[in-house]
Backbone as CSV, one residue per row, in Angstrom:
resi,resn,N_x,N_y,N_z,CA_x,CA_y,CA_z,C_x,C_y,C_z
1,MET,-27.418,-8.364,13.450,-27.445,-9.246,14.615,-26.652,-8.600,15.750
2,ARG,-27.277,-8.520,16.922,-26.603,-7.917,18.078,-25.998,-9.041,18.930
3,ILE,-24.827,-9.463,18.466,-24.130,-10.599,19.069,-22.727,-10.156,19.460
4,ALA,-22.236,-10.664,20.569,-20.872,-10.374,21.004,-20.206,-11.657,21.483
5,ASN,-18.922,-11.748,21.210,-18.086,-12.853,21.684,-16.941,-12.254,22.492
6,ILE,-16.777,-12.723,23.701,-15.723,-12.222,24.578,-14.835,-13.391,25.007
7,ASP,-13.534,-13.236,24.808,-12.528,-14.156,25.352,-11.689,-13.338,26.323
8,ARG,-11.674,-13.735,27.574,-10.943,-12.988,28.591,-10.135,-13.967,29.427
9,LYS,-8.800,-13.788,29.397,-7.927,-14.706,30.120,-7.006,-13.917,31.028
10,THR,-6.994,-14.297,32.302,-6.071,-13.730,33.279,-5.374,-14.898,33.984
11,LYS,-4.528,-14.587,34.948,-3.887,-15.651,35.726,-4.872,-16.351,36.654
12,GLU,-6.065,-15.747,36.824,-7.069,-16.305,37.741,-8.246,-16.971,37.039
13,THR,-8.589,-16.490,35.841,-9.739,-17.039,35.119,-9.489,-17.077,33.609
14,ASP,-10.156,-18.009,32.957,-10.160,-18.107,31.496,-11.630,-18.223,31.084
15,ILE,-12.149,-17.140,30.479,-13.589,-17.045,30.191,-13.834,-16.940,28.692
16,LYS,-14.785,-17.725,28.220,-15.306,-17.604,26.859,-16.801,-17.363,27.006
17,LEU,-17.286,-16.268,26.424,-18.688,-15.867,26.599,-19.241,-15.385,25.266
18,THR,-20.431,-15.855,24.942,-21.154,-15.400,23.747,-22.539,-14.935,24.179
19,LEU,-22.942,-13.771,23.655,-24.241,-13.181,23.992,-24.962,-12.765,22.726
20,ASN,-26.222,-13.148,22.619,-27.103,-12.685,21.551,-28.277,-11.983,22.217
21,LEU,-28.356,-10.660,22.037,-29.423,-9.886,22.674,-30.796,-10.216,22.104
22,ASP,-30.838,-10.728,20.895,-32.106,-11.004,20.214,-32.371,-12.502,20.126
23,GLY,-32.066,-13.201,21.197,-32.208,-14.650,21.209,-33.563,-15.106,21.710
24,THR,-33.570,-16.333,22.213,-34.804,-16.948,22.714,-34.661,-17.413,24.159
25,GLY,-33.520,-17.115,24.782,-33.320,-17.504,26.170,-32.580,-18.810,26.342
26,VAL,-31.965,-19.287,25.265,-31.189,-20.526,25.325,-29.840,-20.231,25.980
27,SER,-29.425,-21.104,26.889,-28.138,-20.872,27.555,-27.394,-22.167,27.795
28,GLN,-26.098,-22.031,27.878,-25.216,-23.118,28.281,-24.165,-22.483,29.179
29,ILE,-24.273,-22.734,30.476,-23.450,-22.050,31.466,-22.616,-23.058,32.240
30,ASN,-21.311,-22.790,32.330,-20.419,-23.606,33.150,-19.400,-22.680,33.799
31,SER,-19.772,-22.151,34.956,-18.912,-21.204,35.668,-18.024,-21.879,36.704
32,GLY,-18.344,-23.106,37.049,-17.653,-23.781,38.139,-18.422,-23.700,39.443
33,SER,-19.500,-22.902,39.467,-20.373,-22.775,40.640,-21.788,-23.128,40.231
34,GLY,-22.335,-24.172,40.824,-23.695,-24.590,40.481,-24.721,-23.507,40.735
35,PHE,-24.606,-22.814,41.868,-25.576,-21.768,42.186,-25.483,-20.620,41.187
36,PHE,-24.276,-20.193,40.848,-24.112,-19.081,39.911,-24.564,-19.484,38.506
37,ASP,-24.318,-20.723,38.120,-24.844,-21.237,36.846,-26.362,-21.083,36.814
38,HIS,-27.007,-21.423,37.918,-28.467,-21.319,38.036,-28.917,-19.867,37.843
39,MET,-28.224,-18.919,38.461,-28.582,-17.499,38.338,-28.413,-17.008,36.901
40,LEU,-27.325,-17.386,36.252,-27.087,-16.946,34.876,-28.057,-17.600,33.893
41,THR,-28.447,-18.834,34.177,-29.449,-19.514,33.347,-30.791,-18.788,33.446
42,LEU,-31.188,-18.406,34.664,-32.413,-17.620,34.853,-32.330,-16.284,34.127
43,PHE,-31.178,-15.641,34.233,-30.944,-14.348,33.594,-31.153,-14.451,32.080
44,ALA,-30.564,-15.475,31.471,-30.708,-15.672,30.024,-32.163,-15.953,29.648
45,LYS,-32.809,-16.841,30.387,-34.188,-17.237,30.072,-35.151,-16.058,30.163
46,HIS,-35.073,-15.295,31.252,-36.029,-14.207,31.461,-35.702,-12.956,30.659
47,GLY,-34.448,-12.833,30.212,-34.085,-11.722,29.336,-34.247,-12.065,27.867
48,ARG,-34.508,-13.347,27.573,-34.569,-13.850,26.188,-33.234,-13.620,25.481
49,PHE,-32.147,-13.717,26.282,-30.799,-13.602,25.729,-30.241,-15.004,25.512
50,ASP,-29.645,-15.257,24.346,-28.891,-16.495,24.177,-27.522,-16.245,24.785
51,LEU,-27.110,-17.123,25.696,-25.893,-16.886,26.462,-25.137,-18.187,26.675
52,THR,-23.868,-18.175,26.292,-22.982,-19.281,26.636,-21.827,-18.714,27.442
53,VAL,-21.512,-19.391,28.525,-20.404,-18.985,29.392,-19.638,-20.228,29.801
54,THR,-18.332,-20.188,29.556,-17.435,-21.212,30.071,-16.333,-20.502,30.824
55,CYS,-16.122,-20.890,32.058,-15.082,-20.269,32.874,-14.276,-21.341,33.590
56,ILE,-12.968,-21.283,33.389,-12.048,-22.076,34.192,-11.401,-21.090,35.149
57,GLY,-11.755,-21.196,36.429,-11.276,-20.235,37.413,-10.630,-20.904,38.603
58,ASP,-10.039,-20.096,39.457,-9.359,-20.609,40.650,-10.373,-20.859,41.771
59,VAL,-11.336,-21.725,41.481,-12.408,-22.000,42.446,-11.914,-22.762,43.670
60,GLU,-10.694,-23.293,43.584,-10.111,-23.925,44.781,-9.807,-22.875,45.850
61,VAL,-9.679,-21.602,45.430,-9.510,-20.496,46.377,-10.889,-20.113,46.905
62,ASP,-11.731,-19.616,46.006,-13.152,-19.358,46.234,-13.736,-18.920,44.896
63,TYR,-14.980,-18.443,44.901,-15.632,-18.073,43.635,-15.471,-16.592,43.280
64,HIS,-14.726,-15.846,44.082,-14.665,-14.397,43.890,-14.188,-14.003,42.496
65,HIS,-13.028,-14.486,42.086,-12.479,-14.100,40.785,-13.380,-14.547,39.639
66,THR,-13.926,-15.748,39.765,-14.820,-16.277,38.734,-16.046,-15.388,38.552
67,VAL,-16.714,-15.070,39.645,-17.958,-14.297,39.585,-17.692,-12.875,39.095
68,GLU,-16.672,-12.231,39.639,-16.346,-10.860,39.225,-15.928,-10.799,37.757
69,ASP,-15.095,-11.743,37.331,-14.604,-11.715,35.954,-15.700,-12.055,34.942
70,ILE,-16.639,-12.914,35.314,-17.797,-13.153,34.436,-18.632,-11.886,34.346
71,GLY,-18.758,-11.139,35.441,-19.438,-9.839,35.396,-18.768,-8.881,34.425
72,ILE,-17.434,-8.852,34.443,-16.688,-8.002,33.501,-16.979,-8.424,32.067
73,ALA,-16.856,-9.726,31.794,-17.057,-10.233,30.438,-18.490,-10.022,29.951
74,LEU,-19.472,-10.249,30.816,-20.867,-10.056,30.422,-21.151,-8.576,30.149
75,GLY,-20.596,-7.695,30.971,-20.744,-6.264,30.723,-20.123,-5.848,29.402
76,GLN,-18.930,-6.354,29.109,-18.270,-6.058,27.834,-19.102,-6.565,26.664
77,ALA,-19.713,-7.733,26.832,-20.542,-8.308,25.772,-21.777,-7.449,25.508
78,PHE,-22.443,-6.988,26.569,-23.603,-6.109,26.393,-23.201,-4.838,25.650
79,LYS,-22.109,-4.224,26.065,-21.661,-2.985,25.439,-21.342,-3.203,23.965
80,GLN,-20.637,-4.289,23.675,-20.270,-4.598,22.293,-21.508,-4.888,21.448
81,ALA,-22.421,-5.703,21.965,-23.611,-6.093,21.205,-24.542,-4.909,20.949
82,LEU,-24.583,-3.944,21.859,-25.461,-2.781,21.703,-24.933,-1.765,20.694
83,GLY,-23.648,-1.800,20.412,-23.080,-0.860,19.443,-23.333,0.580,19.847
84,ASP,-23.858,1.382,18.910,-24.112,2.802,19.227,-25.484,3.021,19.872
85,LYS,-26.217,1.939,20.097,-27.498,1.949,20.834,-28.644,2.607,20.056
86,ARG,-28.516,2.693,18.767,-29.578,3.290,17.954,-30.885,2.515,18.093
87,GLY,-31.960,3.246,18.356,-33.299,2.673,18.349,-33.703,1.899,19.584
88,ILE,-32.822,1.777,20.576,-33.196,0.996,21.757,-34.162,1.788,22.650
89,ASN,-34.931,1.069,23.441,-35.820,1.728,24.402,-35.036,2.514,25.442
90,ARG,-33.860,2.035,25.786,-32.931,2.623,26.758,-33.310,2.325,28.200
91,TYR,-34.571,2.458,28.556,-35.024,2.253,29.937,-35.839,0.967,30.068
92,GLY,-35.772,0.374,31.253,-36.610,-0.774,31.559,-36.747,-0.930,33.055
93,ASP,-37.890,-1.406,33.500,-38.089,-1.645,34.934,-39.045,-2.811,35.128
94,THR,-38.886,-3.484,36.261,-39.713,-4.656,36.573,-39.861,-4.790,38.080
95,ILE,-41.073,-5.044,38.531,-41.304,-5.486,39.909,-41.685,-6.960,39.801
96,LEU,-40.879,-7.812,40.436,-41.062,-9.245,40.259,-41.232,-9.951,41.604
97,PRO,-42.338,-10.698,41.761,-42.511,-11.508,42.962,-41.866,-12.878,42.776
98,MET,-41.205,-13.347,43.822,-40.660,-14.715,43.843,-41.040,-15.297,45.194
99,ASP,-42.203,-15.936,45.240,-42.767,-16.415,46.505,-42.880,-15.244,47.487
100,GLU,-42.222,-15.313,48.639,-42.358,-14.224,49.619,-41.469,-13.022,49.292
101,ALA,-40.555,-13.177,48.340,-39.651,-12.095,47.959,-40.287,-11.213,46.890
102,LEU,-39.976,-9.933,46.952,-40.453,-8.976,45.952,-39.279,-8.069,45.593
103,ILE,-38.944,-8.047,44.308,-37.750,-7.335,43.846,-38.126,-6.297,42.801
104,LEU,-37.587,-5.108,42.968,-37.731,-4.024,41.990,-36.384,-3.799,41.321
105,SER,-36.386,-3.752,39.999,-35.168,-3.387,39.276,-35.508,-2.364,38.210
106,ALA,-34.539,-1.491,37.939,-34.696,-0.483,36.888,-33.334,-0.246,36.254
107,VAL,-33.335,-0.055,34.935,-32.081,0.123,34.208,-32.193,1.279,33.230
108,ASP,-31.095,1.990,33.066,-30.938,3.036,32.052,-29.628,2.745,31.336
109,ILE,-29.705,2.441,30.046,-28.495,2.195,29.263,-27.987,3.550,28.791
110,SER,-27.347,4.244,29.714,-27.001,5.654,29.542,-25.558,5.882,29.128
111,GLY,-24.709,4.856,29.245,-23.279,5.049,29.048,-22.582,5.464,30.333
112,ARG,-23.366,5.723,31.374,-22.807,6.109,32.675,-23.068,4.971,33.659
113,SER,-22.021,4.538,34.313,-22.105,3.367,35.183,-22.504,3.753,36.597
114,TYR,-23.520,3.067,37.097,-23.911,3.232,38.500,-24.699,2.004,38.929
115,LEU,-24.391,1.497,40.112,-25.164,0.404,40.686,-25.795,0.870,41.983
116,GLY,-27.122,0.847,42.041,-27.850,1.059,43.286,-28.249,-0.315,43.806
117,TYR,-27.524,-0.801,44.801,-27.707,-2.179,45.282,-28.481,-2.168,46.583
118,GLY,-29.684,-2.713,46.567,-30.545,-2.704,47.740,-31.055,-4.079,48.126
119,LEU,-30.238,-5.117,47.894,-30.611,-6.456,48.345,-30.067,-6.649,49.755
120,THR,-30.922,-7.167,50.642,-30.511,-7.310,52.045,-30.834,-8.706,52.587
121,PRO,-30.344,-9.754,51.919,-30.607,-11.097,52.448,-29.900,-11.297,53.783
122,LYS,-30.531,-12.055,54.677,-29.976,-12.267,56.017,-28.830,-13.279,56.011
123,ALA,-28.937,-14.316,55.196,-27.905,-15.351,55.166,-26.693,-14.873,54.371
124,LYS,-25.527,-15.353,54.770,-24.280,-14.965,54.101,-23.897,-15.923,52.977
125,ARG,-24.513,-17.119,52.987,-24.183,-18.125,51.974,-25.445,-18.842,51.491
126,VAL,-25.375,-19.269,50.232,-26.354,-20.208,49.683,-25.529,-21.419,49.284
127,GLY,-25.686,-22.514,49.990,-24.798,-23.655,49.776,-23.363,-23.218,50.068
128,ASN,-22.490,-23.350,49.081,-21.096,-22.921,49.261,-20.796,-21.607,48.543
129,PHE,-21.849,-20.870,48.207,-21.703,-19.609,47.460,-21.860,-18.424,48.404
130,ASP,-20.886,-17.509,48.388,-20.943,-16.301,49.216,-21.902,-15.289,48.596
131,VAL,-22.930,-14.930,49.320,-23.964,-14.022,48.823,-23.385,-12.652,48.443
132,GLU,-22.352,-12.187,49.157,-21.768,-10.876,48.865,-21.176,-10.799,47.455
133,LEU,-20.929,-11.935,46.823,-20.364,-11.937,45.471,-21.355,-11.420,44.427
134,ILE,-22.643,-11.458,44.725,-23.635,-10.942,43.783,-23.420,-9.445,43.566
135,GLU,-23.152,-8.707,44.620,-22.878,-7.278,44.465,-21.596,-7.062,43.660
136,GLU,-20.565,-7.879,43.898,-19.312,-7.766,43.133,-19.567,-8.024,41.644
137,PHE,-20.373,-9.024,41.354,-20.748,-9.333,39.969,-21.441,-8.137,39.316
138,LEU,-22.394,-7.548,40.033,-23.169,-6.450,39.460,-22.351,-5.173,39.301
139,ILE,-21.421,-4.924,40.205,-20.518,-3.782,40.033,-19.712,-3.964,38.751
140,ALA,-19.104,-5.135,38.586,-18.302,-5.413,37.388,-19.144,-5.312,36.118
141,PHE,-20.352,-5.846,36.173,-21.249,-5.823,35.017,-21.635,-4.394,34.631
142,THR,-22.088,-3.597,35.593,-22.554,-2.246,35.274,-21.412,-1.353,34.788
143,VAL,-20.247,-1.468,35.400,-19.100,-0.657,34.981,-18.718,-0.976,33.542
144,ASN,-18.666,-2.255,33.204,-18.215,-2.650,31.870,-19.286,-2.515,30.800
145,ALA,-20.561,-2.592,31.193,-21.652,-2.400,30.230,-21.945,-0.915,30.016
146,GLY,-21.584,-0.072,30.986,-21.888,1.357,30.897,-23.367,1.616,31.090
147,LEU,-23.898,1.053,32.157,-25.324,1.269,32.414,-25.585,1.567,33.876
148,ASN,-26.752,2.138,34.106,-27.233,2.505,35.433,-28.252,1.442,35.834
149,LEU,-27.973,0.755,36.931,-28.842,-0.331,37.366,-29.176,-0.163,38.838
150,HIS,-30.455,-0.225,39.145,-30.925,-0.259,40.527,-31.639,-1.584,40.744
151,VAL,-31.313,-2.243,41.852,-32.021,-3.470,42.211,-32.281,-3.415,43.707
152,ASN,-33.561,-3.499,44.070,-33.964,-3.324,45.457,-34.905,-4.434,45.913
153,GLN,-34.673,-4.895,47.116,-35.513,-5.897,47.751,-36.629,-5.187,48.505
154,LEU,-37.849,-5.397,48.079,-39.000,-4.796,48.751,-39.552,-5.697,49.849
155,ALA,-39.325,-7.007,49.685,-39.754,-7.993,50.682,-38.952,-9.258,50.448
156,GLY,-38.926,-10.122,51.471,-38.261,-11.409,51.297,-37.501,-11.862,52.514
157,LYS,-37.488,-13.182,52.718,-36.744,-13.802,53.810,-35.785,-14.866,53.304
158,ASN,-36.222,-15.652,52.349,-35.418,-16.761,51.836,-34.366,-16.226,50.870
159,VAL,-33.090,-16.457,51.179,-32.008,-15.863,50.389,-32.021,-16.356,48.939
160,HIS,-32.350,-17.626,48.739,-32.416,-18.150,47.369,-33.507,-17.427,46.581
161,HIS,-34.669,-17.233,47.181,-35.763,-16.535,46.512,-35.386,-15.080,46.202
162,ILE,-34.717,-14.432,47.128,-34.313,-13.032,46.924,-33.374,-12.912,45.737
163,LEU,-32.351,-13.773,45.688,-31.370,-13.683,44.606,-31.962,-14.147,43.275
164,GLU,-32.765,-15.187,43.309,-33.425,-15.644,42.075,-34.361,-14.558,41.549
165,GLY,-35.119,-13.949,42.432,-36.003,-12.860,42.027,-35.221,-11.693,41.442
166,ALA,-34.055,-11.399,42.020,-33.234,-10.294,41.528,-32.737,-10.564,40.115
167,PHE,-32.242,-11.755,39.846,-31.731,-12.060,38.505,-32.853,-12.075,37.475
168,LYS,-34.021,-12.595,37.844,-35.165,-12.586,36.923,-35.628,-11.150,36.656
169,SER,-35.725,-10.352,37.701,-36.180,-8.965,37.555,-35.207,-8.156,36.699
170,MET,-33.909,-8.283,36.989,-32.908,-7.540,36.219,-32.924,-7.947,34.754
171,ALA,-33.071,-9.235,34.501,-33.109,-9.716,33.118,-34.289,-9.124,32.357
172,ARG,-35.448,-9.083,33.007,-36.639,-8.542,32.350,-36.525,-7.037,32.131
173,SER,-35.898,-6.337,33.059,-35.673,-4.898,32.870,-34.699,-4.649,31.728
174,LEU,-33.645,-5.434,31.664,-32.670,-5.291,30.571,-33.290,-5.651,29.224
175,LYS,-34.139,-6.677,29.224,-34.828,-7.063,27.984,-35.620,-5.882,27.429
176,LYS,-36.366,-5.196,28.295,-37.136,-4.029,27.859,-36.207,-2.919,27.351
177,ALA,-35.114,-2.689,28.068,-34.214,-1.588,27.733,-33.488,-1.790,26.409
178,VAL,-33.110,-3.035,26.090,-32.351,-3.275,24.854,-33.239,-3.474,23.633
179,GLU,-34.544,-3.656,23.843,-35.448,-3.855,22.711,-35.444,-2.650,21.779
180,ILE,-35.566,-2.928,20.505,-35.623,-1.875,19.497,-37.048,-1.341,19.409
181,ASP,-37.180,-0.033,19.493,-38.460,0.646,19.319,-38.518,1.159,17.881
182,GLU,-39.344,0.519,17.063,-39.417,0.883,15.638,-39.824,2.338,15.437
183,LYS,-40.571,2.911,16.389,-41.013,4.308,16.262,-39.840,5.292,16.325
184,LEU,-38.718,4.845,16.883,-37.545,5.727,16.972,-36.807,5.868,15.643
185,ASN,-37.136,4.993,14.680,-36.505,5.060,13.356,-34.980,5.117,13.443
186,GLY,-34.406,4.338,14.355,-32.960,4.263,14.459,-32.300,5.431,15.157
187,GLU,-33.093,6.284,15.781,-32.512,7.430,16.497,-31.844,6.973,17.782
188,ILE,-30.872,7.762,18.239,-30.285,7.571,19.566,-31.272,8.180,20.573
189,PRO,-31.725,7.410,21.582,-32.723,7.950,22.514,-32.115,8.867,23.579
190,SER,-31.575,9.996,23.113,-30.990,10.979,24.016,-30.935,12.333,23.307
191,THR,-31.193,13.400,24.050,-31.081,14.745,23.473,-29.629,15.089,23.156
192,LYS,-28.679,14.351,23.752,-27.257,14.569,23.464,-26.858,14.040,22.092
193,GLY,-27.661,13.097,21.581,-27.336,12.474,20.295,-26.369,11.326,20.411
194,VAL,-25.991,10.984,21.630,-25.069,9.870,21.856,-25.318,9.288,23.252
195,LEU,-25.152,7.987,23.381,-25.263,7.321,24.686,-23.941,6.621,24.983
């Protein structure tokens, strides 16, 4: 079973997170931000990841610490659940339409962290959520998961559609990348012999 449990407590946040890479998309999310809960719920559903997240954070300040620290915890969970990465596809990509928005994402579970961030929504906020926090979340996630992630906006005007499309696209790309390819017979998908 590729499951990880992360407990992460700082002076700013207290996070409990459970991830099952081989789930059915069931989630229970309570980050303290309704919009971010919505994004993580979409992420779990479209990635077919079972995900529970509970975060008590300093949301009276803003959502920055909460969003970034959940990114850290989720990245740690992916890394832990993947283990030595034997037999995984390693790569995944998705072009996903969300009404007028069109999002391209691609991932390489390489052990090397890189975020290519190409979302360009015009609005700075969705409700009371700062849009710039999505990039902070993804930086924290990619660094801690040890993966290369590109997410690019090919079209779109509505900020909610752009961000929703991005989370759905990334989830589907990650789903492909973490899937076990039986033809690999448990091999590490790299000429180096390690990822």
